[in-house]
CHARMM internal coordinates of N, CA and C (Angstrom, degrees):
IC EDIT
DIST 1 N 1 CA 1.4400
DIST 1 CA 1 C 1.5323
ANGL 1 N 1 CA 1 C 110.60
DIST 1 C 2 N 1.3203
ANGL 1 CA 1 C 2 N 113.33
DIHE 1 N 1 CA 1 C 2 N 129.91
DIST 2 N 2 CA 1.5010
ANGL 1 C 2 N 2 CA 119.11
DIHE 1 CA 1 C 2 N 2 CA 179.22
DIST 2 CA 2 C 1.4836
ANGL 2 N 2 CA 2 C 111.71
DIHE 1 C 2 N 2 CA 2 C -78.25
DIST 2 C 3 N 1.3553
ANGL 2 CA 2 C 3 N 116.87
DIHE 2 N 2 CA 2 C 3 N 128.11
DIST 3 N 3 CA 1.4338
ANGL 2 C 3 N 3 CA 121.39
DIHE 2 CA 2 C 3 N 3 CA 176.24
DIST 3 CA 3 C 1.5424
ANGL 3 N 3 CA 3 C 111.11
DIHE 2 C 3 N 3 CA 3 C -75.81
DIST 3 C 4 N 1.3524
ANGL 3 CA 3 C 4 N 116.88
DIHE 3 N 3 CA 3 C 4 N 140.39
DIST 4 N 4 CA 1.4038
ANGL 3 C 4 N 4 CA 118.46
DIHE 3 CA 3 C 4 N 4 CA 176.89
DIST 4 CA 4 C 1.5103
ANGL 4 N 4 CA 4 C 114.82
DIHE 3 C 4 N 4 CA 4 C -65.22
DIST 4 C 5 N 1.2577
ANGL 4 CA 4 C 5 N 120.07
DIHE 4 N 4 CA 4 C 5 N 142.85
DIST 5 N 5 CA 1.4696
ANGL 4 C 5 N 5 CA 126.22
DIHE 4 CA 4 C 5 N 5 CA -178.96
DIST 5 CA 5 C 1.5412
ANGL 5 N 5 CA 5 C 109.23
DIHE 4 C 5 N 5 CA 5 C -80.08
DIST 5 C 6 N 1.3097
ANGL 5 CA 5 C 6 N 115.89
DIHE 5 N 5 CA 5 C 6 N 123.08
DIST 6 N 6 CA 1.4571
ANGL 5 C 6 N 6 CA 121.82
DIHE 5 CA 5 C 6 N 6 CA 177.81
DIST 6 CA 6 C 1.5371
ANGL 6 N 6 CA 6 C 109.59
DIHE 5 C 6 N 6 CA 6 C -100.43
DIST 6 C 7 N 1.3008
ANGL 6 CA 6 C 7 N 115.71
DIHE 6 N 6 CA 6 C 7 N 94.27
DIST 7 N 7 CA 1.4696
ANGL 6 C 7 N 7 CA 118.62
DIHE 6 CA 6 C 7 N 7 CA -173.64
DIST 7 CA 7 C 1.4860
ANGL 7 N 7 CA 7 C 111.42
DIHE 6 C 7 N 7 CA 7 C -66.78
DIST 7 C 8 N 1.3407
ANGL 7 CA 7 C 8 N 117.58
DIHE 7 N 7 CA 7 C 8 N -33.25
DIST 8 N 8 CA 1.5198
ANGL 7 C 8 N 8 CA 120.06
DIHE 7 CA 7 C 8 N 8 CA 179.87
DIST 8 CA 8 C 1.5141
ANGL 8 N 8 CA 8 C 109.44
DIHE 7 C 8 N 8 CA 8 C -65.34
DIST 8 C 9 N 1.2824
ANGL 8 CA 8 C 9 N 119.18
DIHE 8 N 8 CA 8 C 9 N -45.38
DIST 9 N 9 CA 1.4727
ANGL 8 C 9 N 9 CA 124.57
DIHE 8 CA 8 C 9 N 9 CA 179.97
DIST 9 CA 9 C 1.5348
ANGL 9 N 9 CA 9 C 109.79
DIHE 8 C 9 N 9 CA 9 C -63.94
DIST 9 C 10 N 1.3083
ANGL 9 CA 9 C 10 N 119.54
DIHE 9 N 9 CA 9 C 10 N -42.09
DIST 10 N 10 CA 1.4105
ANGL 9 C 10 N 10 CA 123.30
DIHE 9 CA 9 C 10 N 10 CA -178.04
DIST 10 CA 10 C 1.5369
ANGL 10 N 10 CA 10 C 109.96
DIHE 9 C 10 N 10 CA 10 C -67.02
DIST 10 C 11 N 1.3308
ANGL 10 CA 10 C 11 N 118.02
DIHE 10 N 10 CA 10 C 11 N -40.21
DIST 11 N 11 CA 1.4616
ANGL 10 C 11 N 11 CA 121.30
DIHE 10 CA 10 C 11 N 11 CA 175.71
DIST 11 CA 11 C 1.5124
ANGL 11 N 11 CA 11 C 112.04
DIHE 10 C 11 N 11 CA 11 C -63.88
DIST 11 C 12 N 1.2964
ANGL 11 CA 11 C 12 N 116.79
DIHE 11 N 11 CA 11 C 12 N -37.55
DIST 12 N 12 CA 1.5131
ANGL 11 C 12 N 12 CA 120.20
DIHE 11 CA 11 C 12 N 12 CA 178.94
DIST 12 CA 12 C 1.5520
ANGL 12 N 12 CA 12 C 109.09
DIHE 11 C 12 N 12 CA 12 C -65.70
DIST 12 C 13 N 1.3377
ANGL 12 CA 12 C 13 N 113.68
DIHE 12 N 12 CA 12 C 13 N -44.10
DIST 13 N 13 CA 1.4952
ANGL 12 C 13 N 13 CA 115.28
DIHE 12 CA 12 C 13 N 13 CA -179.68
DIST 13 CA 13 C 1.5060
ANGL 13 N 13 CA 13 C 112.00
DIHE 12 C 13 N 13 CA 13 C -67.50
DIST 13 C 14 N 1.3375
ANGL 13 CA 13 C 14 N 117.06
DIHE 13 N 13 CA 13 C 14 N -26.61
DIST 14 N 14 CA 1.4747
ANGL 13 C 14 N 14 CA 118.90
DIHE 13 CA 13 C 14 N 14 CA 177.29
DIST 14 CA 14 C 1.5362
ANGL 14 N 14 CA 14 C 112.98
DIHE 13 C 14 N 14 CA 14 C -82.26
DIST 14 C 15 N 1.3223
ANGL 14 CA 14 C 15 N 115.30
DIHE 14 N 14 CA 14 C 15 N 1.10
DIST 15 N 15 CA 1.4758
ANGL 14 C 15 N 15 CA 119.44
DIHE 14 CA 14 C 15 N 15 CA 179.78
DIST 15 CA 15 C 1.4833
ANGL 15 N 15 CA 15 C 117.00
DIHE 14 C 15 N 15 CA 15 C 78.91
DIST 15 C 16 N 1.3325
ANGL 15 CA 15 C 16 N 117.31
DIHE 15 N 15 CA 15 C 16 N 14.25
DIST 16 N 16 CA 1.4115
ANGL 15 C 16 N 16 CA 121.89
DIHE 15 CA 15 C 16 N 16 CA 179.34
DIST 16 CA 16 C 1.5173
ANGL 16 N 16 CA 16 C 112.78
DIHE 15 C 16 N 16 CA 16 C -82.37
DIST 16 C 17 N 1.2846
ANGL 16 CA 16 C 17 N 121.08
DIHE 16 N 16 CA 16 C 17 N 131.59
DIST 17 N 17 CA 1.4553
ANGL 16 C 17 N 17 CA 121.16
DIHE 16 CA 16 C 17 N 17 CA -178.11
DIST 17 CA 17 C 1.5098
ANGL 17 N 17 CA 17 C 113.96
DIHE 16 C 17 N 17 CA 17 C -68.55
DIST 17 C 18 N 1.2535
ANGL 17 CA 17 C 18 N 115.18
DIHE 17 N 17 CA 17 C 18 N 141.92
DIST 18 N 18 CA 1.5064
ANGL 17 C 18 N 18 CA 122.09
DIHE 17 CA 17 C 18 N 18 CA 178.60
DIST 18 CA 18 C 1.4714
ANGL 18 N 18 CA 18 C 110.48
DIHE 17 C 18 N 18 CA 18 C -112.60
DIST 18 C 19 N 1.3234
ANGL 18 CA 18 C 19 N 117.63
DIHE 18 N 18 CA 18 C 19 N 139.33
DIST 19 N 19 CA 1.4370
ANGL 18 C 19 N 19 CA 123.84
DIHE 18 CA 18 C 19 N 19 CA 179.07
DIST 19 CA 19 C 1.5043
ANGL 19 N 19 CA 19 C 109.42
DIHE 18 C 19 N 19 CA 19 C -105.66
DIST 19 C 20 N 1.3010
ANGL 19 CA 19 C 20 N 116.07
DIHE 19 N 19 CA 19 C 20 N 130.83
DIST 20 N 20 CA 1.4872
ANGL 19 C 20 N 20 CA 118.22
DIHE 19 CA 19 C 20 N 20 CA 178.06
DIST 20 CA 20 C 1.4863
ANGL 20 N 20 CA 20 C 112.68
DIHE 19 C 20 N 20 CA 20 C -143.90
DIST 20 C 21 N 1.3637
ANGL 20 CA 20 C 21 N 115.26
DIHE 20 N 20 CA 20 C 21 N -176.29
DIST 21 N 21 CA 1.4195
ANGL 20 C 21 N 21 CA 120.57
DIHE 20 CA 20 C 21 N 21 CA -178.61
DIST 21 CA 21 C 1.5442
ANGL 21 N 21 CA 21 C 109.62
DIHE 20 C 21 N 21 CA 21 C -138.30
DIST 21 C 22 N 1.2908
ANGL 21 CA 21 C 22 N 115.47
DIHE 21 N 21 CA 21 C 22 N 140.77
DIST 22 N 22 CA 1.4878
ANGL 21 C 22 N 22 CA 122.99
DIHE 21 CA 21 C 22 N 22 CA 177.67
DIST 22 CA 22 C 1.5430
ANGL 22 N 22 CA 22 C 105.47
DIHE 21 C 22 N 22 CA 22 C -103.70
DIST 22 C 23 N 1.3002
ANGL 22 CA 22 C 23 N 117.06
DIHE 22 N 22 CA 22 C 23 N 109.12
DIST 23 N 23 CA 1.4557
ANGL 22 C 23 N 23 CA 124.58
DIHE 22 CA 22 C 23 N 23 CA -173.35
DIST 23 CA 23 C 1.5236
ANGL 23 N 23 CA 23 C 110.73
DIHE 22 C 23 N 23 CA 23 C -100.63
DIST 23 C 24 N 1.3390
ANGL 23 CA 23 C 24 N 114.33
DIHE 23 N 23 CA 23 C 24 N 115.03
DIST 24 N 24 CA 1.4652
ANGL 23 C 24 N 24 CA 119.59
DIHE 23 CA 23 C 24 N 24 CA 177.14
DIST 24 CA 24 C 1.5188
ANGL 24 N 24 CA 24 C 114.44
DIHE 23 C 24 N 24 CA 24 C -110.11
DIST 24 C 25 N 1.2958
ANGL 24 CA 24 C 25 N 115.38
DIHE 24 N 24 CA 24 C 25 N 2.69
DIST 25 N 25 CA 1.5017
ANGL 24 C 25 N 25 CA 119.34
DIHE 24 CA 24 C 25 N 25 CA 179.19
DIST 25 CA 25 C 1.5131
ANGL 25 N 25 CA 25 C 111.23
DIHE 24 C 25 N 25 CA 25 C -77.12
DIST 25 C 26 N 1.2816
ANGL 25 CA 25 C 26 N 116.46
DIHE 25 N 25 CA 25 C 26 N 133.85
DIST 26 N 26 CA 1.4780
ANGL 25 C 26 N 26 CA 123.27
DIHE 25 CA 25 C 26 N 26 CA -179.78
DIST 26 CA 26 C 1.5358
ANGL 26 N 26 CA 26 C 109.20
DIHE 25 C 26 N 26 CA 26 C -85.30
DIST 26 C 27 N 1.3128
ANGL 26 CA 26 C 27 N 114.93
DIHE 26 N 26 CA 26 C 27 N 60.67
DIST 27 N 27 CA 1.4624
ANGL 26 C 27 N 27 CA 117.15
DIHE 26 CA 26 C 27 N 27 CA -178.81
DIST 27 CA 27 C 1.5380
ANGL 27 N 27 CA 27 C 113.09
DIHE 26 C 27 N 27 CA 27 C -143.97
DIST 27 C 28 N 1.2876
ANGL 27 CA 27 C 28 N 117.31
DIHE 27 N 27 CA 27 C 28 N 128.65
DIST 28 N 28 CA 1.4766
ANGL 27 C 28 N 28 CA 120.80
DIHE 27 CA 27 C 28 N 28 CA 177.36
DIST 28 CA 28 C 1.5243
ANGL 28 N 28 CA 28 C 110.16
DIHE 27 C 28 N 28 CA 28 C -62.96
DIST 28 C 29 N 1.2973
ANGL 28 CA 28 C 29 N 116.20
DIHE 28 N 28 CA 28 C 29 N -34.15
DIST 29 N 29 CA 1.4692
ANGL 28 C 29 N 29 CA 120.12
DIHE 28 CA 28 C 29 N 29 CA -178.50
DIST 29 CA 29 C 1.5642
ANGL 29 N 29 CA 29 C 111.63
DIHE 28 C 29 N 29 CA 29 C -64.27
DIST 29 C 30 N 1.3511
ANGL 29 CA 29 C 30 N 114.34
DIHE 29 N 29 CA 29 C 30 N -45.15
DIST 30 N 30 CA 1.4631
ANGL 29 C 30 N 30 CA 117.23
DIHE 29 CA 29 C 30 N 30 CA 179.46
DIST 30 CA 30 C 1.5441
ANGL 30 N 30 CA 30 C 111.32
DIHE 29 C 30 N 30 CA 30 C -67.88
DIST 30 C 31 N 1.3140
ANGL 30 CA 30 C 31 N 116.64
DIHE 30 N 30 CA 30 C 31 N -32.59
DIST 31 N 31 CA 1.4659
ANGL 30 C 31 N 31 CA 118.50
DIHE 30 CA 30 C 31 N 31 CA 175.58
DIST 31 CA 31 C 1.4924
ANGL 31 N 31 CA 31 C 113.31
DIHE 30 C 31 N 31 CA 31 C -67.93
DIST 31 C 32 N 1.2911
ANGL 31 CA 31 C 32 N 117.39
DIHE 31 N 31 CA 31 C 32 N -37.77
DIST 32 N 32 CA 1.4855
ANGL 31 C 32 N 32 CA 122.82
DIHE 31 CA 31 C 32 N 32 CA 175.39
DIST 32 CA 32 C 1.4900
ANGL 32 N 32 CA 32 C 111.33
DIHE 31 C 32 N 32 CA 32 C -63.93
DIST 32 C 33 N 1.2707
ANGL 32 CA 32 C 33 N 117.98
DIHE 32 N 32 CA 32 C 33 N -45.20
DIST 33 N 33 CA 1.4662
ANGL 32 C 33 N 33 CA 123.08
DIHE 32 CA 32 C 33 N 33 CA 177.50
DIST 33 CA 33 C 1.4971
ANGL 33 N 33 CA 33 C 111.38
DIHE 32 C 33 N 33 CA 33 C -60.97
DIST 33 C 34 N 1.3573
ANGL 33 CA 33 C 34 N 117.30
DIHE 33 N 33 CA 33 C 34 N -46.87
DIST 34 N 34 CA 1.4279
ANGL 33 C 34 N 34 CA 120.72
DIHE 33 CA 33 C 34 N 34 CA -178.41
DIST 34 CA 34 C 1.5315
ANGL 34 N 34 CA 34 C 110.79
DIHE 33 C 34 N 34 CA 34 C -65.88
DIST 34 C 35 N 1.3493
ANGL 34 CA 34 C 35 N 116.57
DIHE 34 N 34 CA 34 C 35 N -39.00
DIST 35 N 35 CA 1.4686
ANGL 34 C 35 N 35 CA 120.47
DIHE 34 CA 34 C 35 N 35 CA -177.83
DIST 35 CA 35 C 1.5226
ANGL 35 N 35 CA 35 C 111.87
DIHE 34 C 35 N 35 CA 35 C -65.55
DIST 35 C 36 N 1.2774
ANGL 35 CA 35 C 36 N 119.52
DIHE 35 N 35 CA 35 C 36 N -24.66
DIST 36 N 36 CA 1.5189
ANGL 35 C 36 N 36 CA 122.52
DIHE 35 CA 35 C 36 N 36 CA -177.62
DIST 36 CA 36 C 1.5136
ANGL 36 N 36 CA 36 C 110.47
DIHE 35 C 36 N 36 CA 36 C -104.61
DIST 36 C 37 N 1.3734
ANGL 36 CA 36 C 37 N 119.05
DIHE 36 N 36 CA 36 C 37 N 7.96
DIST 37 N 37 CA 1.4763
ANGL 36 C 37 N 37 CA 121.36
DIHE 36 CA 36 C 37 N 37 CA -176.45
DIST 37 CA 37 C 1.5144
ANGL 37 N 37 CA 37 C 113.93
DIHE 36 C 37 N 37 CA 37 C -84.93
DIST 37 C 38 N 1.3635
ANGL 37 CA 37 C 38 N 116.82
DIHE 37 N 37 CA 37 C 38 N -4.67
DIST 38 N 38 CA 1.4544
ANGL 37 C 38 N 38 CA 117.71
DIHE 37 CA 37 C 38 N 38 CA 176.61
DIST 38 CA 38 C 1.4912
ANGL 38 N 38 CA 38 C 116.03
DIHE 37 C 38 N 38 CA 38 C 96.83
DIST 38 C 39 N 1.3574
ANGL 38 CA 38 C 39 N 118.64
DIHE 38 N 38 CA 38 C 39 N 9.47
DIST 39 N 39 CA 1.4132
ANGL 38 C 39 N 39 CA 121.23
DIHE 38 CA 38 C 39 N 39 CA 177.47
DIST 39 CA 39 C 1.5554
ANGL 39 N 39 CA 39 C 111.62
DIHE 38 C 39 N 39 CA 39 C -69.84
DIST 39 C 40 N 1.3410
ANGL 39 CA 39 C 40 N 117.25
DIHE 39 N 39 CA 39 C 40 N 158.02
DIST 40 N 40 CA 1.4468
ANGL 39 C 40 N 40 CA 119.26
DIHE 39 CA 39 C 40 N 40 CA 177.45
DIST 40 CA 40 C 1.4880
ANGL 40 N 40 CA 40 C 110.97
DIHE 39 C 40 N 40 CA 40 C -82.57
DIST 40 C 41 N 1.3871
ANGL 40 CA 40 C 41 N 117.06
DIHE 40 N 40 CA 40 C 41 N -28.17
DIST 41 N 41 CA 1.4286
ANGL 40 C 41 N 41 CA 119.97
DIHE 40 CA 40 C 41 N 41 CA 176.21
DIST 41 CA 41 C 1.5157
ANGL 41 N 41 CA 41 C 109.79
DIHE 40 C 41 N 41 CA 41 C -145.90
DIST 41 C 42 N 1.3338
ANGL 41 CA 41 C 42 N 114.32
DIHE 41 N 41 CA 41 C 42 N 159.91
DIST 42 N 42 CA 1.4656
ANGL 41 C 42 N 42 CA 122.43
DIHE 41 CA 41 C 42 N 42 CA -179.18
DIST 42 CA 42 C 1.5173
ANGL 42 N 42 CA 42 C 107.48
DIHE 41 C 42 N 42 CA 42 C -141.18
DIST 42 C 43 N 1.3501
ANGL 42 CA 42 C 43 N 116.43
DIHE 42 N 42 CA 42 C 43 N 126.90
DIST 43 N 43 CA 1.4927
ANGL 42 C 43 N 43 CA 120.53
DIHE 42 CA 42 C 43 N 43 CA 176.84
DIST 43 CA 43 C 1.5499
ANGL 43 N 43 CA 43 C 108.53
DIHE 42 C 43 N 43 CA 43 C -115.42
DIST 43 C 44 N 1.3251
ANGL 43 CA 43 C 44 N 113.96
DIHE 43 N 43 CA 43 C 44 N 123.11
DIST 44 N 44 CA 1.4670
ANGL 43 C 44 N 44 CA 122.47
DIHE 43 CA 43 C 44 N 44 CA 175.77
DIST 44 CA 44 C 1.5246
ANGL 44 N 44 CA 44 C 107.73
DIHE 43 C 44 N 44 CA 44 C -90.87
DIST 44 C 45 N 1.3164
ANGL 44 CA 44 C 45 N 116.12
DIHE 44 N 44 CA 44 C 45 N 112.36
DIST 45 N 45 CA 1.4574
ANGL 44 C 45 N 45 CA 119.32
DIHE 44 CA 44 C 45 N 45 CA -177.69
DIST 45 CA 45 C 1.5013
ANGL 45 N 45 CA 45 C 111.46
DIHE 44 C 45 N 45 CA 45 C -82.10
DIST 45 C 46 N 1.3351
ANGL 45 CA 45 C 46 N 116.43
DIHE 45 N 45 CA 45 C 46 N 114.69
DIST 46 N 46 CA 1.4726
ANGL 45 C 46 N 46 CA 121.07
DIHE 45 CA 45 C 46 N 46 CA 178.96
DIST 46 CA 46 C 1.5068
ANGL 46 N 46 CA 46 C 112.05
DIHE 45 C 46 N 46 CA 46 C -109.00
DIST 46 C 47 N 1.3325
ANGL 46 CA 46 C 47 N 118.32
DIHE 46 N 46 CA 46 C 47 N 3.97
DIST 47 N 47 CA 1.4410
ANGL 46 C 47 N 47 CA 121.57
DIHE 46 CA 46 C 47 N 47 CA 179.88
DIST 47 CA 47 C 1.5280
ANGL 47 N 47 CA 47 C 113.00
DIHE 46 C 47 N 47 CA 47 C -105.60
DIST 47 C 48 N 1.2903
ANGL 47 CA 47 C 48 N 116.19
DIHE 47 N 47 CA 47 C 48 N -45.38
DIST 48 N 48 CA 1.4532
ANGL 47 C 48 N 48 CA 119.68
DIHE 47 CA 47 C 48 N 48 CA -179.98
DIST 48 CA 48 C 1.4992
ANGL 48 N 48 CA 48 C 116.35
DIHE 47 C 48 N 48 CA 48 C -104.58
DIST 48 C 49 N 1.2560
ANGL 48 CA 48 C 49 N 115.88
DIHE 48 N 48 CA 48 C 49 N 16.85
DIST 49 N 49 CA 1.4893
ANGL 48 C 49 N 49 CA 121.36
DIHE 48 CA 48 C 49 N 49 CA -177.20
DIST 49 CA 49 C 1.5874
ANGL 49 N 49 CA 49 C 107.29
DIHE 48 C 49 N 49 CA 49 C -134.13
DIST 49 C 50 N 1.3270
ANGL 49 CA 49 C 50 N 116.55
DIHE 49 N 49 CA 49 C 50 N 163.13
DIST 50 N 50 CA 1.4464
ANGL 49 C 50 N 50 CA 119.32
DIHE 49 CA 49 C 50 N 50 CA -175.94
DIST 50 CA 50 C 1.5210
ANGL 50 N 50 CA 50 C 112.49
DIHE 49 C 50 N 50 CA 50 C -79.51
DIST 50 C 51 N 1.3231
ANGL 50 CA 50 C 51 N 117.55
DIHE 50 N 50 CA 50 C 51 N 43.99
DIST 51 N 51 CA 1.4614
ANGL 50 C 51 N 51 CA 123.29
DIHE 50 CA 50 C 51 N 51 CA 176.08
DIST 51 CA 51 C 1.4876
ANGL 51 N 51 CA 51 C 112.05
DIHE 50 C 51 N 51 CA 51 C -99.56
DIST 51 C 52 N 1.3232
ANGL 51 CA 51 C 52 N 115.19
DIHE 51 N 51 CA 51 C 52 N 150.41
DIST 52 N 52 CA 1.4814
ANGL 51 C 52 N 52 CA 122.79
DIHE 51 CA 51 C 52 N 52 CA 173.34
DIST 52 CA 52 C 1.5156
ANGL 52 N 52 CA 52 C 107.07
DIHE 51 C 52 N 52 CA 52 C -134.53
DIST 52 C 53 N 1.3599
ANGL 52 CA 52 C 53 N 117.00
DIHE 52 N 52 CA 52 C 53 N 179.07
DIST 53 N 53 CA 1.4285
ANGL 52 C 53 N 53 CA 119.66
DIHE 52 CA 52 C 53 N 53 CA -176.31
DIST 53 CA 53 C 1.5263
ANGL 53 N 53 CA 53 C 111.66
DIHE 52 C 53 N 53 CA 53 C -59.77
DIST 53 C 54 N 1.3322
ANGL 53 CA 53 C 54 N 119.38
DIHE 53 N 53 CA 53 C 54 N -39.91
DIST 54 N 54 CA 1.4591
ANGL 53 C 54 N 54 CA 118.48
DIHE 53 CA 53 C 54 N 54 CA -178.83
DIST 54 CA 54 C 1.4795
ANGL 54 N 54 CA 54 C 112.55
DIHE 53 C 54 N 54 CA 54 C -67.75
DIST 54 C 55 N 1.3748
ANGL 54 CA 54 C 55 N 119.94
DIHE 54 N 54 CA 54 C 55 N -35.79
DIST 55 N 55 CA 1.4727
ANGL 54 C 55 N 55 CA 117.50
DIHE 54 CA 54 C 55 N 55 CA 178.61
DIST 55 CA 55 C 1.5333
ANGL 55 N 55 CA 55 C 109.75
DIHE 54 C 55 N 55 CA 55 C -75.04
DIST 55 C 56 N 1.3430
ANGL 55 CA 55 C 56 N 121.75
DIHE 55 N 55 CA 55 C 56 N -27.05
DIST 56 N 56 CA 1.4027
ANGL 55 C 56 N 56 CA 121.37
DIHE 55 CA 55 C 56 N 56 CA 178.13
DIST 56 CA 56 C 1.5175
ANGL 56 N 56 CA 56 C 111.68
DIHE 55 C 56 N 56 CA 56 C -74.02
DIST 56 C 57 N 1.2997
ANGL 56 CA 56 C 57 N 118.57
DIHE 56 N 56 CA 56 C 57 N -33.78
DIST 57 N 57 CA 1.4563
ANGL 56 C 57 N 57 CA 122.08
DIHE 56 CA 56 C 57 N 57 CA 177.19
DIST 57 CA 57 C 1.4910
ANGL 57 N 57 CA 57 C 113.11
DIHE 56 C 57 N 57 CA 57 C -73.52
DIST 57 C 58 N 1.2866
ANGL 57 CA 57 C 58 N 118.36
DIHE 57 N 57 CA 57 C 58 N -22.81
DIST 58 N 58 CA 1.5097
ANGL 57 C 58 N 58 CA 122.33
DIHE 57 CA 57 C 58 N 58 CA -178.82
DIST 58 CA 58 C 1.5010
ANGL 58 N 58 CA 58 C 106.37
DIHE 57 C 58 N 58 CA 58 C -69.84
END
COOR INIT
IC SEED 1 N 1 CA 1 C
IC BUILD
């Protein structure tokens, strides 16, 4: 079975900088915009922001 290629991990191992965004807005619209903005990674903050499981799943 062929393992999937993890481009993010490979770039980190190669020492290439990654650009990302820490999203604390409790909005599915802002998450959708951030997800399609071309960042290498996206973190949805569910501890320090007004997010809960239902807003994260939306």
